RODO-2510 file (C-alpha; in nm, 4 decimals, decimal comma):
residues 314
     n   res          X          Y          Z
     1     m    -2,4172    -0,6448    -0,0659
     2     p    -2,0813    -0,4831    -0,1497
     3     a    -2,0448    -0,1127    -0,0758
     4     i    -1,8820    -0,0674    -0,4190
     5     r    -1,9021    -0,2903    -0,7240
     6     i    -1,7382    -0,2199    -1,0593
     7     e    -1,7884    -0,4258    -1,3761
     8     e    -1,5848    -0,3844    -1,6959
     9     l    -1,5429    -0,0098    -1,6494
    10     r    -1,3771     0,1769    -1,9371
    11     k    -1,2856     0,5415    -1,9727
    12     v    -1,1250     0,6733    -2,2888
    13     f    -0,9874     1,0235    -2,3443
    14     g    -0,9291     1,0525    -2,7184
    15     s    -0,6697     0,7856    -2,7950
    16     f    -0,5734     0,7386    -2,4280
    17     v    -0,7352     0,4522    -2,2378
    18     a    -0,7488     0,5543    -1,8685
    19     l    -0,9561     0,2543    -1,7539
    20     d    -0,9481    -0,0692    -1,9493
    21     g    -1,2195    -0,3089    -1,8318
    22     l    -1,1751    -0,2503    -1,4591
    23     s    -1,3729    -0,4858    -1,2330
    24     l    -1,3632    -0,4653    -0,8533
    25     s    -1,5713    -0,5288    -0,5405
    26     v    -1,5299    -0,3574    -0,2000
    27     d    -1,7054    -0,4876     0,1110
    28     e    -1,8928    -0,2647     0,3532
    29     g    -1,7081    -0,1199     0,6529
    30     v    -1,3496    -0,1773     0,5356
    31     v    -1,0671     0,0686     0,4736
    32     f    -0,9771    -0,0116     0,1129
    33     g    -0,6435     0,0997    -0,0291
    34     f    -0,6547     0,1614    -0,4043
    35     l    -0,2895     0,1419    -0,4958
    36     g    -0,1087     0,2119    -0,8205
    37     p     0,1620     0,4133    -0,9947
    38     n     0,0918     0,7707    -1,0987
    39     g    -0,1312     0,7640    -1,4075
    40     a    -0,2648     0,4143    -1,3351
    41     g    -0,6303     0,5282    -1,3344
    42     k    -0,6956     0,5826    -0,9624
    43     t    -0,8341     0,9370    -0,9821
    44     t    -1,0408     0,8550    -1,2909
    45     t    -1,2007     0,5651    -1,1039
    46     i    -1,2895     0,7826    -0,8049
    47     r    -1,4315     1,0575    -1,0259
    48     i    -1,6629     0,8033    -1,1925
    49     l    -1,7641     0,6471    -0,8599
    50     t    -1,8521     0,9918    -0,7198
    51     s    -2,0390     1,0791    -1,0444
    52     l    -1,7993     1,3642    -1,1263
    53     a    -1,7103     1,1912    -1,4545
    54     h    -1,8907     0,9582    -1,6928
    55     a    -1,7631     0,6168    -1,7954
    56     t    -1,7205     0,5348    -2,1620
    57     s    -1,8682     0,1908    -2,0940
    58     g    -1,9265    -0,0561    -1,8139
    59     h    -2,1137    -0,0149    -1,4858
    60     a    -2,0366     0,0770    -1,1255
    61     w    -2,2604     0,0539    -0,8196
    62     v    -2,2089     0,2622    -0,5065
    63     a    -2,4334     0,1894    -0,2066
    64     g    -2,6441    -0,0267    -0,4380
    65     k    -2,7035     0,2461    -0,6979
    66     d    -2,5657     0,2392    -1,0523
    67     v    -2,3630     0,5609    -1,0715
    68     t    -2,3065     0,5143    -1,4428
    69     i    -2,6806     0,5718    -1,4937
    70     n    -2,8106     0,7835    -1,2034
    71     g    -2,5035     0,9147    -1,0248
    72     h    -2,6830     1,2084    -0,8604
    73     e    -2,8799     0,9661    -0,6399
    74     i    -2,5756     0,8853    -0,4241
    75     a    -2,4729     1,2441    -0,3402
    76     r    -2,6144     1,2288     0,0132
    77     q    -2,4644     0,8859     0,0866
    78     i    -2,1011     0,9585     0,0094
    79     g    -1,8218     1,1879     0,1219
    80     y    -1,5372     1,2956    -0,1063
    81     l    -1,1955     1,4519    -0,0515
    82     p    -1,0125     1,5369    -0,3755
    83     e    -0,6337     1,5386    -0,3952
    84     d    -0,6273     1,9200    -0,3838
    85     p    -0,9330     2,0318    -0,1830
    86     a    -1,0510     2,3899    -0,2328
    87     f    -1,1700     2,6196     0,0458
    88     y    -1,2921     2,9736     0,0930
    89     n    -0,9711     3,0999     0,2511
    90     w    -1,1389     3,4026     0,4102
    91     m    -1,3638     3,1721     0,6157
    92     n    -1,2699     2,9996     0,9389
    93     p    -1,3331     2,6247     0,9914
    94     r    -1,6518     2,6840     1,1899
    95     e    -1,7994     2,9018     0,9152
    96     f    -1,6895     2,6634     0,6413
    97     l    -1,8379     2,3543     0,8035
    98     d    -2,1584     2,5425     0,8826
    99     y    -2,1789     2,6319     0,5123
   100     i    -2,1412     2,2619     0,4218
   101     g    -2,4277     2,1822     0,6591
   102     r    -2,6448     2,4412     0,4851
   103     v    -2,5675     2,2821     0,1484
   104     f    -2,7065     1,9553     0,2852
   105     g    -3,0133     2,1347     0,4185
   106     m    -2,9391     2,0416     0,7785
   107     p    -3,1476     2,2230     1,0457
   108     s    -2,9657     2,4862     1,2533
   109     t    -2,9515     2,2960     1,5833
   110     e    -2,8306     1,9758     1,4215
   111     r    -2,5841     2,1687     1,2066
   112     t    -2,4274     2,3444     1,5066
   113     a    -2,3846     2,0166     1,6934
   114     r    -2,2279     1,8475     1,3893
   115     v    -1,9824     2,1346     1,3363
   116     k    -1,8702     2,1109     1,6989
   117     e    -1,8343     1,7326     1,6733
   118     l    -1,6261     1,7474     1,3553
   119     l    -1,3976     2,0252     1,4782
   120     a    -1,3145     1,8035     1,7756
   121     l    -1,2675     1,4950     1,5561
   122     a    -1,0338     1,6864     1,3233
   123     g    -0,8371     1,8405     1,6108
   124     l    -0,9275     2,1925     1,4966
   125     e    -1,1110     2,3241     1,8030
   126     e    -0,8369     2,5705     1,8934
   127     a    -0,8158     2,6891     1,5312
   128     a    -1,1938     2,7162     1,4866
   129     k    -1,1835     3,0977     1,4503
   130     r    -0,8628     3,1220     1,2450
   131     r    -0,8792     3,1947     0,8734
   132     i    -0,8321     2,8841     0,6612
   133     g    -0,5895     3,0764     0,4375
   134     g    -0,3280     3,0573     0,7128
   135     f    -0,3586     2,6824     0,7697
   136     s    -0,0810     2,4293     0,7110
   137     r    -0,1356     2,1583     0,4492
   138     g    -0,2046     1,9032     0,7227
   139     m    -0,4688     2,1254     0,8859
   140     r    -0,6344     2,1816     0,5474
   141     q    -0,6463     1,8071     0,4828
   142     r    -0,8045     1,7422     0,8233
   143     l    -1,0614     2,0133     0,7525
   144     g    -1,1244     1,8526     0,4128
   145     l    -1,1829     1,5188     0,5830
   146     a    -1,4224     1,6850     0,8278
   147     q    -1,6321     1,8322     0,5445
   148     a    -1,6313     1,4951     0,3646
   149     l    -1,7778     1,3362     0,6796
   150     f    -2,0364     1,6062     0,7477
   151     n    -2,3355     1,4139     0,6134
   152     h    -2,2493     1,0861     0,7946
   153     p    -2,1606     0,9168     0,4623
   154     d    -2,1926     0,5446     0,4078
   155     i    -1,8863     0,5565     0,1825
   156     l    -1,5914     0,7960     0,2053
   157     f    -1,3777     0,8530    -0,1065
   158     l    -1,0273     0,9894    -0,0506
   159     d    -0,7976     1,0732    -0,3414
   160     e    -0,4300     1,0768    -0,2341
   161     p    -0,5196     1,2193     0,1101
   162     a    -0,1623     1,2313     0,2428
   163     s     0,0570     1,2504    -0,0670
   164     a     0,1880     1,6073    -0,0252
   165     l     0,2122     1,6168     0,3533
   166     d     0,5187     1,6221     0,5749
   167     p     0,5613     1,3270     0,8172
   168     a     0,3733     1,5029     1,0998
   169     g     0,0817     1,6002     0,8746
   170     r     0,0651     1,2527     0,7256
   171     k     0,0527     1,0951     1,0699
   172     e    -0,2384     1,3227     1,1679
   173     v    -0,4378     1,2446     0,8542
   174     l    -0,3784     0,8680     0,8736
   175     e    -0,4882     0,8624     1,2382
   176     f    -0,8037     1,0490     1,1324
   177     i    -0,8706     0,7874     0,8623
   178     e    -0,8110     0,5009     1,1058
   179     q    -1,0846     0,6414     1,3280
   180     q    -1,3376     0,5835     1,0481
   181     r    -1,2851     0,2055     1,0424
   182     g    -1,6214     0,0438     1,1076
   183     q    -1,8005     0,3802     1,0884
   184     c    -1,8172     0,3834     0,7086
   185     t    -1,6505     0,2257     0,4078
   186     v    -1,3310     0,4115     0,3149
   187     f    -1,2035     0,3984    -0,0445
   188     m    -0,8582     0,5564    -0,0429
   189     s    -0,6431     0,5961    -0,3519
   190     t    -0,2697     0,6443    -0,3051
   191     h     0,0735     0,5632    -0,4427
   192     i     0,2327     0,5680    -0,0942
   193     l     0,2677     0,2045     0,0082
   194     a     0,3495     0,2786     0,3718
   195     d     0,0131     0,4530     0,4141
   196     v    -0,1756     0,1508     0,2808
   197     d     0,0287    -0,0836     0,4981
   198     r    -0,0612     0,1213     0,8037
   199     v    -0,4363     0,1835     0,7730
   200     c    -0,5932    -0,0438     0,5097
   201     d    -0,7708    -0,3774     0,5610
   202     m    -0,8042    -0,4505     0,1901
   203     v    -0,5725    -0,3651    -0,0985
   204     g    -0,6443    -0,3332    -0,4683
   205     i    -0,3577    -0,2754    -0,7122
   206     i    -0,4281    -0,1068    -1,0441
   207     n    -0,1888    -0,0563    -1,3344
   208     r    -0,2543     0,0871    -1,6806
   209     g    -0,6276     0,0979    -1,6089
   210     k    -0,6572    -0,2691    -1,5185
   211     l    -0,6919    -0,4420    -1,1835
   212     v    -0,3793    -0,6435    -1,1055
   213     t    -0,5101    -0,7958    -0,7813
   214     a    -0,7432    -0,7271    -0,4859
   215     s    -0,7141    -0,9023    -0,1509
   216     p    -0,7015    -0,8550     0,2261
   217     r    -0,3632    -0,6972     0,3023
   218     e    -0,2261    -0,9864     0,5086
   219     a    -0,3442    -1,2469     0,2564
   220     l    -0,1745    -1,0501    -0,0206
   221     l     0,1523    -1,0405     0,1719
   222     e     0,1308    -1,4138     0,2435
   223     r     0,0349    -1,5107    -0,1107
   224     y     0,3113    -1,3167    -0,2805
   225     a     0,5717    -1,3481    -0,0066
   226     i     0,9260    -1,4034    -0,1233
   227     p     1,0840    -1,6587     0,1162
   228     a     1,4099    -1,4942     0,2223
   229     f     1,6625    -1,5106     0,5040
   230     e     1,9203    -1,2625     0,6198
   231     v     2,2373    -1,3909     0,7844
   232     e     2,4989    -1,1723     0,9539
   233     v     2,8357    -1,3143     1,0583
   234     d     3,1219    -1,1949     1,2771
   235     t     3,4082    -0,9994     1,1134
   236     q     3,6314    -1,3033     1,1574
   237     s     3,4011    -1,4955     0,9209
   238     m     3,4091    -1,2431     0,6354
   239     v     3,6704    -1,4429     0,4476
   240     g     3,4673    -1,7637     0,4683
   241     i     3,1287    -1,6118     0,3840
   242     s     3,2069    -1,5844     0,0112
   243     q     3,3022    -1,9519    -0,0194
   244     w     2,9975    -2,0520     0,1851
   245     s     2,7627    -1,8423    -0,0328
   246     e     2,8993    -1,9982    -0,3529
   247     s     2,8454    -2,3474    -0,2146
   248     l     2,5010    -2,2564    -0,0825
   249     g     2,3923    -2,1165    -0,4187
   250     r     2,4312    -2,4629    -0,5749
   251     q     2,1701    -2,6162    -0,3437
   252     p     1,8371    -2,6998    -0,5156
   253     w     1,6332    -2,5256    -0,2417
   254     v     1,8203    -2,1953    -0,2901
   255     k     1,7114    -1,9445    -0,5547
   256     s     1,9824    -1,6820    -0,5011
   257     v     2,2444    -1,5621    -0,2537
   258     s     2,3818    -1,2080    -0,2331
   259     v     2,6555    -1,0931     0,0047
   260     d     2,7209    -0,7388     0,1266
   261     g     3,0094    -0,7314     0,3738
   262     q     2,9107    -0,9377     0,6751
   263     v     2,5491    -0,9834     0,5644
   264     a     2,4137    -1,2475     0,3262
   265     r     2,0590    -1,2413     0,1849
   266     v     1,9319    -1,5844     0,0834
   267     i     1,6173    -1,6246    -0,1273
   268     v     1,4874    -1,9800    -0,1268
   269     n     1,2494    -2,2022    -0,3225
   270     n     1,1459    -2,4189    -0,0292
   271     l     1,1006    -2,2451     0,3045
   272     e     1,0670    -2,5598     0,5149
   273     v     1,3825    -2,7203     0,3760
   274     a     1,5678    -2,3893     0,4222
   275     k     1,4706    -2,3757     0,7895
   276     r     1,6334    -2,7153     0,8397
   277     e     1,9388    -2,6784     0,6177
   278     l     2,0513    -2,3151     0,6338
   279     l     2,1748    -2,3096     0,9942
   280     a     2,3407    -2,6466     0,9445
   281     s     2,5328    -2,5140     0,6437
   282     i     2,6516    -2,2121     0,8449
   283     a     2,7767    -2,4363     1,1252
   284     q     2,9451    -2,6730     0,8778
   285     a     3,1268    -2,3783     0,7180
   286     g     3,2541    -2,2709     1,0594
   287     l     3,1050    -1,9223     1,0392
   288     i     3,0421    -1,7254     1,3581
   289     l     2,6759    -1,6217     1,3454
   290     i     2,5613    -1,2850     1,4829
   291     r     2,2119    -1,2667     1,3370
   292     y     1,9724    -1,5055     1,1623
   293     e     1,6378    -1,3695     1,0430
   294     i     1,3471    -1,4873     0,8284
   295     l     1,2391    -1,1771     0,6357
   296     r     0,8764    -1,0761     0,6020
   297     s     0,7832    -0,9416     0,2605
   298     s     0,6729    -0,5804     0,2650
   299     l     0,3812    -0,4405     0,0692
   300     e     0,6404    -0,2573    -0,1394
   301     d     0,8016    -0,5903    -0,2379
   302     v     0,4625    -0,7281    -0,3433
   303     f     0,3601    -0,4123    -0,5281
   304     l     0,6812    -0,3846    -0,7300
   305     r     0,6737    -0,7555    -0,8130
   306     l     0,3143    -0,7476    -0,9392
   307     v     0,3492    -0,4222    -1,1343
   308     e     0,6701    -0,5445    -1,2992
   309     q     0,4934    -0,8672    -1,3993
   310     e     0,2090    -0,6642    -1,5452
   311     e     0,4450    -0,4391    -1,7399
   312     v     0,6110    -0,7298    -1,9238
   313     r     0,2787    -0,8752    -2,0402
   314     p     0,2017    -0,8077    -2,4083
***
């Protein structure tokens, strides 16, 4: 059974359609990256899945329960970190997490042990008695993650967990998220492609309230890979590289050739033919080769390609 299943979900605010028939399935135990431009519908989806908002139509199941009908039933099975988590700034982390345990009705002994465990997991043991009001953004996010995990959730919802952090804070938060792989299902919305590429097993891309695609990350990269080569020649070959690129561009297995100084980028239609013919053409042209590389498509390449395709559809 999927941890999350969404069928034809719609959410309308007046004349604005935030979600337009969204359908999606997320397997148990994965770190799922929910990727899309700002305003694509990511936060709206999470708010419906956590029962903080109601769908206009459609259905969504979380941990086997239809949240569009009885959303309150999943409260004890999920954890949630909003984009801008709120805290009682006069409290310290120990007091705050103890308060969260009281909200869940956890007995004192169990609550104390869980607070200690989460402070260690979040790397906040040394700051356990400091006021939260003096924390950095990264420390606040790690504390927010700790509170979201307090009840041992089956599913953890994270809304842009690292979007406003500096590189050091982002690294801390992403390492924290990585530690949850296999412990629970993580549903993480973001517009930062590098974060998804680093920690997510599965990727779903949403645009204008509709699902563009959902796939394992590596399968997505392979499916939408753009076969490309990068060739760098010696300075002595800079005169000949222009003539070579013009000749190469007329080959049926070549889609395009662009030259920047000593470097040529070749996008091809047939990867196997290119592997055989490209080096031969360089040798025939008498160019002195410094570097020859088959480029791997990045998640950013795939994302921009798919979103651009979606934008031009009527």
